[in-house]
LUMKOLGU-194098 format. One line per 3 residues: number of its first residue (from 1); their letters; for each residue x, y, z of N, C-alpha, C. Coordinates in nm, 4 decimals, m for minus. Layout:
% LUMKOLGU-194098
NUM = A = X:Y:Z:X:Y:Z:X:Y:Z | ...
//
This chain:
% LUMKOLGU-194098
1 = MSP = 2.6090:m0.8655:m0.5282:2.6408:m1.0091:m0.5025:2.6883:m1.0878:m0.6361 | 2.7611:m1.1529:m0.6253:2.8258:m1.2312:m0.7704:2.8119:m1.3778:m0.7482 | 2.7618:m1.4362:m0.8614:2.7284:m1.3840:m0.9879:2.6026:m1.3130:m0.9699
4 = PLN = 2.5235:m1.2285:m1.0677:2.3841:m1.1628:m1.0526:2.2988:m1.2588:m1.0776 | 2.1966:m1.2558:m1.0149:2.0806:m1.3402:m1.0374:1.9810:m1.2699:m1.1256 | 1.9514:m1.3828:m1.2298:1.8065:m1.3360:m1.2950:1.6683:m1.3866:m1.2372
7 = VTS = 1.5762:m1.3404:m1.2811:1.4529:m1.4028:m1.2389:1.3920:m1.5123:m1.3313 | 1.4110:m1.6615:m1.2778:1.3714:m1.7673:m1.3292:1.2783:m1.8547:m1.2820 | 1.2331:m1.8297:m1.1576:1.1342:m1.8745:m1.0995:1.1796:m2.0124:m1.0302
10 = QYD = 1.3217:m2.0425:m1.0433:1.3924:m2.1766:m0.9900:1.4832:m2.1437:m0.8916 | 1.4673:m2.2279:m0.7735:1.5793:m2.2216:m0.7007:1.7031:m2.3024:m0.7230 | 1.7637:m2.2448:m0.7956:1.8925:m2.3289:m0.8849:2.0164:m2.3102:m0.7774
13 = TIT = 2.1159:m2.3405:m0.8365:2.2354:m2.3469:m0.7770:2.3014:m2.1861:m0.7630 | 2.2510:m2.1042:m0.8433:2.3185:m1.9770:m0.8329:2.2380:m1.8905:m0.7462 | 2.1162:m1.9301:m0.7103:2.0220:m1.8836:m0.5958:2.0657:m1.9391:m0.4628
16 = ETA = 2.0932:m2.0660:m0.4484:2.1460:m2.1206:m0.3581:2.2811:m2.0516:m0.2894 | 2.3740:m2.0327:m0.3935:2.5046:m1.9614:m0.3723:2.4547:m1.8363:m0.3244 | 2.4071:m1.7639:m0.3801:2.3421:m1.6353:m0.3507:2.3009:m1.6187:m0.1953
19 = VRQ = 2.2311:m1.7143:m0.1431:2.1718:m1.7260:m0.0172:2.2671:m1.7761:0.0639 | 2.3656:m1.8591:0.0143:2.4856:m1.8891:0.1236:2.5778:m1.7468:0.1609 | 2.5796:m1.7068:0.0430:2.6763:m1.5543:0.0597:2.5931:m1.4840:0.1503
22 = FQI = 2.4695:m1.4586:0.1553:2.3983:m1.3538:0.2269:2.4307:m1.4022:0.3836 | 2.3876:m1.5191:0.3786:2.4042:m1.6149:0.5338:2.5190:m1.5883:0.5940 | 2.6270:m1.5857:0.5419:2.7880:m1.5792:0.5793:2.7973:m1.4368:0.6024
25 = GNG = 2.7525:m1.3333:0.5293:2.7668:m1.2003:0.5409:2.6825:m1.1459:0.6515 | 2.5888:m1.2272:0.6911:2.4996:m1.1569:0.8074:2.5004:m1.2570:0.9488 | 2.6322:m1.3172:0.9422:2.6299:m1.4164:1.0518:2.4965:m1.5222:1.0752
28 = LQV = 2.4418:m1.5612:0.9920:2.3469:m1.6937:0.9856:2.3984:m1.8012:0.9763 | 2.3181:m1.9120:1.0270:2.3694:m2.0477:0.9836:2.3695:m2.0683:0.8436 | 2.4969:m2.1159:0.7841:2.4873:m2.1384:0.6466:2.4180:m2.2811:0.5992
31 = TGV = 2.3350:m2.2605:0.5302:2.2561:m2.3831:0.4829:2.2319:m2.3492:0.3578 | 2.2385:m2.2680:0.2688:2.1775:m2.2416:0.1405:2.0348:m2.2363:0.1239 | 1.9468:m2.2525:0.2532:1.8089:m2.2683:0.2286:1.7351:m2.1097:0.2732
34 = FEC = 1.6521:m2.0877:0.2221:1.6004:m1.9533:0.2501:1.4822:m1.9702:0.3405 | 1.5272:m1.9876:0.4726:1.4071:m2.0527:0.5667:1.3881:m1.9116:0.6546 | 1.3009:m1.9307:0.7292:1.2597:m1.7951:0.8106:1.3642:m1.6947:0.8677
37 = YTA = 1.4649:m1.7509:0.9277:1.5537:m1.6777:0.9969:1.6388:m1.5782:0.8865 | 1.6547:m1.6421:0.7735:1.7182:m1.5575:0.6467:1.6170:m1.4610:0.5971 | 1.4946:m1.5211:0.5897:1.3994:m1.4250:0.4842:1.4026:m1.2986:0.6168
40 = QKL = 1.3647:m1.3011:0.7621:1.3469:m1.2259:0.8483:1.4570:m1.1154:0.8506 | 1.5838:m1.1683:0.8253:1.7185:m1.0768:0.8258:1.7007:m1.0053:0.6725 | 1.6587:m1.0657:0.5671:1.6733:m0.9876:0.4577:1.5489:m0.8781:0.4680
43 = LDL = 1.4396:m0.8989:0.5425:1.3241:m0.8144:0.5650:1.4037:m0.7005:0.6467 | 1.4428:m0.7287:0.7736:1.5115:m0.6360:0.8353:1.6169:m0.5156:0.7681 | 1.6794:m0.5792:0.7112:1.7960:m0.4835:0.5971:1.7225:m0.4144:0.5114
46 = HMD = 1.6093:m0.4685:0.4443:1.5828:m0.3892:0.3180:1.4379:m0.3735:0.2917 | 1.3737:m0.3889:0.3839:1.2212:m0.3622:0.4023:1.1651:m0.1990:0.3856 | 1.2640:m0.1121:0.4563:1.2588:0.0240:0.4296:1.3330:0.0634:0.3053
49 = DGY = 1.2352:0.0921:0.2027:1.2683:0.1253:0.0794:1.3315:0.2969:0.0755 | 1.3137:0.3679:0.1791:1.3570:0.4927:0.1746:1.2860:0.5847:0.1009 | 1.1694:0.5648:0.0367:1.1063:0.6409:m0.0416:1.0658:0.7730:0.0157
52 = VDD = 1.1032:0.8846:m0.0758:1.0429:0.9987:m0.0145:0.9736:1.0410:m0.1262 | 0.8477:1.1195:m0.1357:0.7892:1.1859:m0.1985:0.8362:1.3133:m0.2811 | 0.8405:1.3312:m0.4133:0.9318:1.4294:m0.4685:0.8443:1.5622:m0.4721
55 = GTI = 0.7248:1.5499:m0.4422:0.6366:1.6694:m0.4414:0.6077:1.7331:m0.5897 | 0.5757:1.6299:m0.7031:0.5462:1.6601:m0.8084:0.4329:1.5413:m0.8502 | 0.4022:1.5765:m0.9631:0.2935:1.4700:m1.0062:0.3087:1.4197:m1.1152
58 = LPG = 0.2853:1.3007:m1.1706:0.3519:1.2661:m1.3150:0.2472:1.3282:m1.4080 | 0.3105:1.3415:m1.5535:0.2167:1.3928:m1.6425:0.0784:1.3143:m1.6815 | m0.0416:1.3551:m1.6850:m0.1596:1.3037:m1.7419:m0.2358:1.2381:m1.6258
61 = YLY = m0.2071:1.2523:m1.4985:m0.2482:1.2180:m1.3729:m0.3586:1.3619:m1.3410 | m0.4692:1.3125:m1.3066:m0.5695:1.4556:m1.2553:m0.5417:1.4751:m1.1028 | m0.4978:1.3850:m1.0225:m0.4873:1.3965:m0.8824:m0.3755:1.3152:m0.8319
64 = KVH = m0.3447:1.3451:m0.6971:m0.2283:1.2597:m0.6271:m0.2854:1.2623:m0.4544 | m0.2697:1.1551:m0.3941:m0.2808:1.1491:m0.2519:m0.1685:1.1152:m0.1842 | m0.1130:1.2229:m0.1127:m0.0028:1.1913:m0.0524:m0.0185:1.1419:0.1206
67 = VPV = 0.0416:1.0434:0.1583:0.0083:0.9737:0.2925:0.1464:0.9341:0.3597 | 0.1885:1.0425:0.4205:0.2870:0.9905:0.5128:0.3060:0.9054:0.6090 | 0.3708:0.8303:0.6265:0.3872:0.6814:0.7228:0.4696:0.7175:0.8325
70 = FHN = 0.4552:0.6518:0.9582:0.5903:0.6298:1.0555:0.6145:0.4708:1.0382 | 0.7451:0.4525:1.0991:0.7699:0.3319:1.1271:0.6747:0.2695:1.1967 | 0.6140:0.3310:1.3321:0.4913:0.2698:1.3956:0.3824:0.3178:1.3170
73 = RSV = 0.3173:0.1985:1.2636:0.1893:0.2545:1.2031:0.0652:0.2564:1.2737 | 0.0921:0.2327:1.4077:m0.0234:0.2664:1.4943:m0.0359:0.4197:1.5115 | 0.0605:0.4968:1.4752:0.0547:0.6450:1.4586:m0.0372:0.6940:1.3573
76 = ETV = m0.1207:0.7699:1.3469:m0.2284:0.8071:1.2472:m0.1531:0.9281:1.1899 | m0.1711:0.9633:1.0515:m0.0933:1.0853:1.0011:m0.1966:1.1592:0.9147 | m0.1710:1.2571:0.8566:m0.2242:1.3575:0.7792:m0.1964:1.3376:0.6422
79 = ATL = m0.3075:1.2817:0.5555:m0.2906:1.2832:0.4006:m0.3518:1.4071:0.3478 | m0.2938:1.4342:0.2218:m0.3223:1.5411:0.1377:m0.3584:1.5186:0.0041 | m0.4938:1.5557:m0.0122:m0.5444:1.5357:m0.1628:m0.4861:1.6741:m0.2404
82 = YDS = m0.4137:1.6543:m0.3584:m0.3673:1.7449:m0.4300:m0.4275:1.7287:m0.5711 | m0.4488:1.8622:m0.6397:m0.4895:1.8241:m0.8086:m0.3587:1.8135:m0.8773 | m0.3677:1.8419:m1.0358:m0.2602:1.7956:m1.1261:m0.1610:1.9191:m1.1266
85 = QMN = m0.1902:2.0080:m1.0570:m0.0898:2.1356:m1.0544:m0.0450:2.1247:m0.8978 | m0.0593:2.0403:m0.8306:m0.0208:2.0106:m0.6691:m0.0842:2.1339:m0.5768 | m0.1821:2.1627:m0.6113:m0.2599:2.2596:m0.5275:m0.3274:2.1644:m0.4358
88 = ILH = m0.3247:2.2299:m0.2992:m0.3991:2.1109:m0.1947:m0.5393:2.1434:m0.1962 | m0.6145:2.0287:m0.2218:m0.7549:2.0439:m0.2080:m0.8265:2.0002:m0.0635 | m0.7821:1.8995:0.0002:m0.8331:1.8533:0.1135:m0.6904:1.7981:0.2004
91 = QFI = m0.6938:1.7874:0.3334:m0.6250:1.7431:0.4151:m0.7029:1.6416:0.5247 | m0.6522:1.5191:0.5650:m0.7463:1.4540:0.6391:m0.6521:1.3337:0.6988 | m0.7228:1.2783:0.8264:m0.6409:1.1656:0.8987:m0.6673:1.0430:0.8539
94 = VRT = m0.5713:0.9646:0.8187:m0.5656:0.8217:0.7807:m0.4822:0.7186:0.8515 | m0.5129:0.5998:0.8192:m0.4211:0.4985:0.9229:m0.3829:0.3930:0.8337 | m0.2990:0.3304:0.8232:m0.2053:0.2536:0.7366:m0.1597:0.1334:0.7981
97 = HGQ = m0.2030:0.1033:0.9118:m0.1865:m0.0085:1.0103:m0.2617:m0.1451:0.9649 | m0.1849:m0.2657:0.9211:m0.2459:m0.3583:0.8742:m0.2722:m0.4527:0.9889 | m0.2995:m0.5779:0.9806:m0.3202:m0.6696:1.0805:m0.2210:m0.7233:1.1735
100 = NDK = m0.2296:m0.7825:1.2339:m0.1479:m0.8406:1.3649:m0.1169:m1.0013:1.3222 | m0.0059:m1.0492:1.3858:0.0101:m1.1845:1.3597:m0.0567:m1.2662:1.4911 | m0.0781:m1.3894:1.5164:m0.0896:m1.4649:1.6409:m0.0269:m1.3803:1.7710
103 = DGD = 0.0807:m1.3439:1.7438:0.1556:m1.2793:1.8523:0.1443:m1.1387:1.8967 | 0.0525:m1.0819:1.8023:0.0423:m0.9309:1.8054:0.1072:m0.8429:1.7591 | 0.2036:m0.8901:1.6763:0.2997:m0.8300:1.5989:0.2382:m0.7767:1.4631
106 = ALN = 0.2674:m0.6605:1.4135:0.2120:m0.6016:1.3074:0.2763:m0.6980:1.1876 | 0.1982:m0.7314:1.0721:0.2198:m0.8077:0.9643:0.2992:m0.6980:0.8787 | 0.4059:m0.7044:0.7995:0.4663:m0.6252:0.7484:0.4428:m0.6186:0.5914
109 = QFA = 0.4827:m0.5292:0.5130:0.4211:m0.4670:0.3806:0.4271:m0.5658:0.2746 | 0.5029:m0.6990:0.3102:0.4741:m0.7811:0.1914:0.3969:m0.9027:0.2452 | 0.3153:m0.9212:0.3416:0.1946:m1.0016:0.3947:0.0803:m0.9540:0.3391
112 = GDG = m0.0133:m1.0637:0.3065:m0.1390:m1.0119:0.2252:m0.2321:m0.9270:0.3265 | m0.2295:m0.9393:0.4782:m0.3001:m0.8371:0.5494:m0.2072:m0.7464:0.6200 | m0.0837:m0.7022:0.5584:0.0123:m0.6160:0.6248:m0.0119:m0.4755:0.6064
115 = STP = 0.0641:m0.4116:0.6748:0.0538:m0.2720:0.6411:0.0613:m0.2392:0.5157 | m0.0036:m0.1143:0.4621:0.0069:m0.0517:0.3235:0.1580:m0.0328:0.3048 | 0.1673:m0.0836:0.1423:0.3309:m0.0505:0.1435:0.3481:0.0788:0.0990
118 = TGL = 0.4740:0.1227:0.1248:0.5405:0.2580:0.0942:0.5867:0.2619:m0.0499 | 0.5849:0.3854:m0.0660:0.6232:0.4087:m0.2494:0.5230:0.5067:m0.3266 | 0.5436:0.4614:m0.4439:0.4230:0.5405:m0.5293:0.3495:0.4249:m0.6272
121 = SSF = 0.2258:0.4445:m0.6341:0.1486:0.3861:m0.7164:0.0328:0.4556:m0.7809 | m0.0301:0.4159:m0.8739:m0.1496:0.4796:m0.9452:m0.2621:0.4417:m0.8619 | m0.3530:0.5360:m0.8761:m0.4776:0.5253:m0.7998:m0.5625:0.5401:m0.8967
124 = DLN = m0.7124:0.4871:m0.8785:m0.8428:0.5145:m0.9396:m0.9457:0.5445:m0.8483 | m1.0369:0.6005:m0.9100:m1.1932:0.6115:m0.8289:m1.2539:0.5021:m0.8879 | m1.3346:0.4176:m0.7907:m1.4109:0.3060:m0.8368:m1.5271:0.3265:m0.7484
127 = SPE = m1.6462:0.2795:m0.7801:m1.7948:0.2771:m0.7185:m1.7479:0.2112:m0.5774 | m1.8659:0.2556:m0.4746:m1.8658:0.1579:m0.3277:m1.8214:0.0144:m0.3529 | m1.7745:m0.0094:m0.2673:m1.7851:m0.1705:m0.2363:m1.9035:m0.1974:m0.1955
130 = PDP = m1.9270:m0.3534:m0.2146:m2.0735:m0.4114:m0.1638:m2.1032:m0.4213:m0.0205 | m1.9776:m0.4110:0.0556:m2.0034:m0.4215:0.1945:m1.9842:m0.3129:0.2538 | m2.0704:m0.2191:0.2911:m2.0516:m0.0888:0.3715:m2.0132:m0.0877:0.5204
133 = VSY = m2.0240:m0.2019:0.5765:m1.9916:m0.2081:0.6933:m1.8092:m0.2090:0.7065 | m1.7757:m0.2909:0.6024:m1.6111:m0.3033:0.6333:m1.5485:m0.1821:0.5352 | m1.6172:m0.1562:0.4464:m1.5840:m0.0503:0.3623:m1.6055:0.1110:0.3479
136 = GPY = m1.7404:0.1123:0.4011:m1.8137:0.2413:0.4048:m1.8951:0.2612:0.2907 | m2.0002:0.3605:0.2766:m2.0782:0.3636:0.1863:m2.0496:0.4455:0.0392 | m1.9438:0.4824:0.0469:m1.8887:0.6018:m0.0437:m1.7931:0.5312:m0.1541
139 = PIN = m1.7659:0.5968:m0.2691:m1.6950:0.5366:m0.3607:m1.5369:0.5179:m0.2972 | m1.4478:0.4435:m0.3274:m1.3006:0.4070:m0.2765:m1.2027:0.4340:m0.3701 | m1.0844:0.4707:m0.3501:m0.9763:0.4650:m0.4348:m0.9017:0.3343:m0.4161
142 = RAV = m0.8753:0.2911:m0.5487:m0.7715:0.1754:m0.5667:m0.6498:0.1831:m0.5956 | m0.5537:0.1509:m0.5354:m0.4042:0.1362:m0.5709:m0.4020:0.0362:m0.6957 | m0.3871:0.0722:m0.8347:m0.3757:m0.0041:m0.9329:m0.2616:m0.0889:m0.9537
145 = QGL = m0.1282:0.0104:m0.9809:0.0048:m0.0525:m0.9968:0.1366:0.0317:m0.9264 | 0.2012:m0.0482:m0.8708:0.3083:0.0306:m0.7810:0.4135:0.0682:m0.9152 | 0.4642:0.1862:m0.8618:0.5528:0.2436:m0.9669:0.6965:0.2702:m0.9256
148 = KGN = 0.6870:0.2883:m0.7664:0.8069:0.3168:m0.7092:0.8206:0.2587:m0.5568 | 0.9485:0.2328:m0.5218:0.9578:0.1749:m0.3634:0.9060:0.0547:m0.3504 | 0.8539:0.0092:m0.2600:0.7774:m0.1226:m0.2118:0.6917:m0.1419:m0.2993
151 = AAI = 0.6023:m0.0189:m0.3255:0.4709:m0.0671:m0.3765:0.5076:m0.1025:m0.5284 | 0.6236:m0.0613:m0.6040:0.6416:m0.1326:m0.7264:0.6759:m0.2758:m0.7145 | 0.7358:m0.3427:m0.5889:0.7268:m0.4758:m0.5870:0.5890:m0.5416:m0.5757
154 = VIS = 0.5282:m0.4823:m0.4826:0.4090:m0.5887:m0.4316:0.2745:m0.5531:m0.5026 | 0.2505:m0.4358:m0.5327:0.1290:m0.3977:m0.6315:0.1176:m0.3699:m0.7770 | 0.0640:m0.4829:m0.8549:m0.0481:m0.5763:m0.7790:m0.0235:m0.7253:m0.8139
157 = DIR = 0.1264:m0.7482:m0.8253:0.1794:m0.8836:m0.8506:0.1639:m0.9489:m0.7350 | 0.1778:m0.9051:m0.5912:0.1654:m0.9692:m0.4714:0.0673:m0.9424:m0.3987 | 0.0172:m0.8248:m0.3774:m0.0833:m0.7754:m0.3189:m0.1684:m0.7023:m0.4413
160 = DGI = m0.3195:m0.7048:m0.4227:m0.4170:m0.6266:m0.4742:m0.5160:m0.6176:m0.3742 | m0.6057:m0.5155:m0.4135:m0.7258:m0.4825:m0.3160:m0.6837:m0.3902:m0.2188 | m0.5897:m0.3076:m0.2447:m0.5469:m0.1908:m0.1434:m0.5996:m0.0804:m0.1868
163 = LLH = m0.6953:m0.0387:m0.0868:m0.7885:0.0837:m0.1021:m0.7742:0.1917:m0.0212 | m0.8300:0.3014:m0.0514:m0.8323:0.4301:0.0372:m0.9893:0.4329:0.0823 | m1.0309:0.3937:0.1863:m1.1666:0.3665:0.2269:m1.2129:0.4188:0.3590
166 = TGE = m1.3275:0.4148:0.3799:m1.3840:0.4149:0.5604:m1.4400:0.2940:0.5913 | m1.5522:0.2916:0.7025:m1.6014:0.1776:0.7344:m1.7228:0.2199:0.8114 | m1.8081:0.1297:0.8433:m1.9309:0.1694:0.9606:m1.8826:0.0784:1.0676
169 = WAN = m1.7586:0.1218:1.1507:m1.6962:0.0590:1.2517:m1.8092:0.0733:1.3899 | m1.8061:m0.0163:1.4304:m1.8722:m0.0466:1.5657:m1.8285:0.0006:1.6608 | m1.9062:0.0981:1.7322:m1.8641:0.1733:1.8720:m1.7543:0.2891:1.8327
172 = WNP = m1.7242:0.3306:1.7516:m1.6144:0.4008:1.6868:m1.7051:0.5481:1.6794 | m1.5941:0.6439:1.6813:m1.6422:0.7840:1.6754:m1.5077:0.8476:1.6388 | m1.5364:0.9729:1.5821:m1.4040:1.0389:1.5169:m1.3001:1.0791:1.6134
175 = SMP = m1.3102:1.0861:1.7393:m1.2082:1.0994:1.8585:m1.1299:1.0116:1.8721 | m1.1621:0.8803:1.8067:m1.0884:0.7503:1.8441:m0.9932:0.7296:1.7329 | m0.8932:0.6517:1.7644:m0.8089:0.5859:1.6397:m0.9024:0.5054:1.5599
178 = MPN = m0.8859:0.4995:1.4243:m0.9639:0.3959:1.3351:m0.8932:0.2822:1.3579 | m0.9756:0.1567:1.3074:m0.9312:0.0286:1.3556:m0.8357:m0.0082:1.2469 | m0.7325:m0.1164:1.2855:m0.6452:m0.1820:1.1630:m0.7339:m0.2253:1.0239
181 = SHG = m0.6538:m0.2022:0.9169:m0.7115:m0.2820:0.7974:m0.6740:m0.3856:0.7517 | m0.6788:m0.4293:0.6569:m0.6295:m0.5416:0.5817:m0.5456:m0.5161:0.4806 | m0.4565:m0.4021:0.5106:m0.3343:m0.3362:0.4060:m0.4073:m0.2063:0.3412
184 = CIH = m0.5178:m0.1753:0.3524:m0.5633:m0.0515:0.3080:m0.5361:0.0790:0.3853 | m0.5728:0.1785:0.3215:m0.5771:0.3141:0.4116:m0.6978:0.3497:0.4409 | m0.7328:0.3667:0.5894:m0.8268:0.3991:0.6478:m0.8691:0.5396:0.6597
187 = GHP = m0.9593:0.5881:0.6383:m1.0203:0.7469:0.6420:m1.1242:0.7797:0.7412 | m1.1622:0.8743:0.7879:m1.2913:0.8863:0.8670:m1.4036:0.8975:0.7329 | m1.5120:0.8636:0.7771:m1.6517:0.8887:0.6771:m1.6453:0.9855:0.6220
190 = DDI = m1.6661:1.1261:0.6775:m1.6690:1.2508:0.6137:m1.5619:1.2712:0.5353 | m1.4323:1.2369:0.5369:m1.3073:1.2593:0.4712:m1.3226:1.1984:0.3306 | m1.3915:1.0416:0.3384:m1.3743:0.9776:0.2199:m1.4763:1.0109:0.1257
193 = KKV = m1.6006:1.0694:0.2078:m1.7322:1.1425:0.1315:m1.6561:1.2508:0.0559 | m1.5945:1.3464:0.1374:m1.5453:1.4478:0.0829:m1.4477:1.4264:m0.0397 | m1.3586:1.3484:m0.0379:m1.2610:1.3170:m0.1350:m1.3278:1.2687:m0.2785
196 = WQI = m1.4035:1.2063:m0.2482:m1.5039:1.1481:m0.3690:m1.5490:1.2782:m0.4370 | m1.6350:1.3584:m0.3519:m1.7167:1.4651:m0.4091:m1.6072:1.5445:m0.4819 | m1.4922:1.5840:m0.4153:m1.3682:1.6702:m0.4961:m1.3394:1.6276:m0.6219
199 = LIN = m1.2952:1.5044:m0.6246:m1.2704:1.4364:m0.7415:m1.3462:1.4278:m0.8591 | m1.4729:1.4267:m0.8158:m1.5673:1.4177:m0.9371:m1.6038:1.5483:m0.9672 | m1.5654:1.6710:m0.8926:m1.5611:1.8150:m0.9500:m1.4344:1.8420:m1.0153
202 = LGV = m1.3521:1.7523:m0.9921:m1.2531:1.7651:m1.0807:m1.2315:1.6970:m1.2227 | m1.3320:1.6538:m1.2565:m1.3535:1.5822:m1.3658:m1.3031:1.4350:m1.3689 | m1.2669:1.3801:m1.2460:m1.2187:1.2329:m1.2559:m1.3433:1.1464:m1.2512
205 = TMH = m1.3367:1.0473:m1.3506:m1.4676:0.9578:m1.3622:m1.4516:0.8502:m1.2681 | m1.5705:0.8137:m1.2242:m1.5958:0.7061:m1.0976:m1.6354:0.5863:m1.2012 | m1.5071:0.4908:m1.1817:m1.5372:0.3578:m1.2694:m1.5877:0.2584:m1.1829
208 = QNT = m1.6810:0.1544:m1.2567:m1.7294:0.0621:m1.2063:m1.6420:m0.0303:m1.0979 | m1.6523:m0.0383:m0.9887:m1.5806:m0.1316:m0.8841:m1.5427:m0.2621:m0.9502 | m1.4275:m0.2911:m0.9547:m1.3711:m0.4234:m1.0406:m1.3535:m0.5161:m0.9375
211 = GGK = m1.3598:m0.5217:m0.8139:m1.3868:m0.6147:m0.7088:m1.2197:m0.6899:m0.7132 | m1.1013:m0.5962:m0.7545:m0.9799:m0.6476:m0.7447:m0.9425:m0.7343:m0.8608 | m1.0339:m0.7204:m0.9388:m1.0223:m0.8301:m1.0753:m0.8938:m0.7426:m1.1672
214 = LPY = m0.8113:m0.8577:m1.1966:m0.6776:m0.8207:m1.2837:m0.6875:m0.8796:m1.4218 | m0.6179:m0.8170:m1.5475:m0.5622:m0.6961:m1.5142:m0.6543:m0.5869:m1.4854 | m0.6265:m0.4806:m1.4447:m0.7326:m0.3608:m1.4240:m0.7911:m0.3188:m1.5607
217 = PYK = m0.9166:m0.2962:m1.5984:m0.9550:m0.2624:m1.7135:m0.9650:m0.1054:m1.7555 | m0.9266:m0.0199:m1.6390:m0.9339:0.1242:m1.6876:m0.8049:0.1753:m1.6738 | m0.7750:0.3131:m1.7317:m0.6697:0.3975:m1.7200:m0.6589:0.4542:m1.5917
220 = PQG = m0.5747:0.4478:m1.4834:m0.5913:0.5053:m1.3593:m0.5582:0.6472:m1.3772 | m0.6631:0.7399:m1.2883:m0.6488:0.8651:m1.3322:m0.5640:0.9630:m1.2180 | m0.5075:0.8741:m1.1019:m0.4577:0.9507:m0.9971:m0.3321:0.8825:m0.9483
223 = L = m0.2572:0.9349:m0.8536:m0.1583:0.8740:m0.8073:m0.1586:0.8845:m0.6338
//
């Protein structure tokens, strides 16, 4: 797109021209206004970041949690916990589906309560959340800073409080799908407990829960 856009926080003439070019190129009504139809088209074209895990862990990190996802986030997947040498320590079922809108459609990764963003982010072990019904009684893992993919765009500049946790869900049992989250990664209670225990045995420090306070005060220990 020409001319190139700089981040100015201003909807200036250059931005309006870029929006008009995008609308022309995609058969939209040309207004120069970034309204809902233009925004939806941009998301449809570019929300899939194409991120694929490279099977490695960055230097200096003690662990990595790999969570594969489907386009349909209603499908639960199997996450893998690795140590710093990419040895498999635990595999467990997770759900990354966020909340739905008023029409029953899933909120996207850029919405506050939408599905968990794809990509790579740093992770850290925190003490339990104060609400065990919503978050479970065990320590949680907090996504601290997005590094690649959509995570690099939204964590934690747009979205924070994305956690790996469980819950004390009413009338739920492990044979059932887990409930939708508010953008977090849900796991079964026994698995979240085991992840915590494994990380402690690895030498990972359980930091005091920050409650989403920014900037994050600790050095993240995982990915």
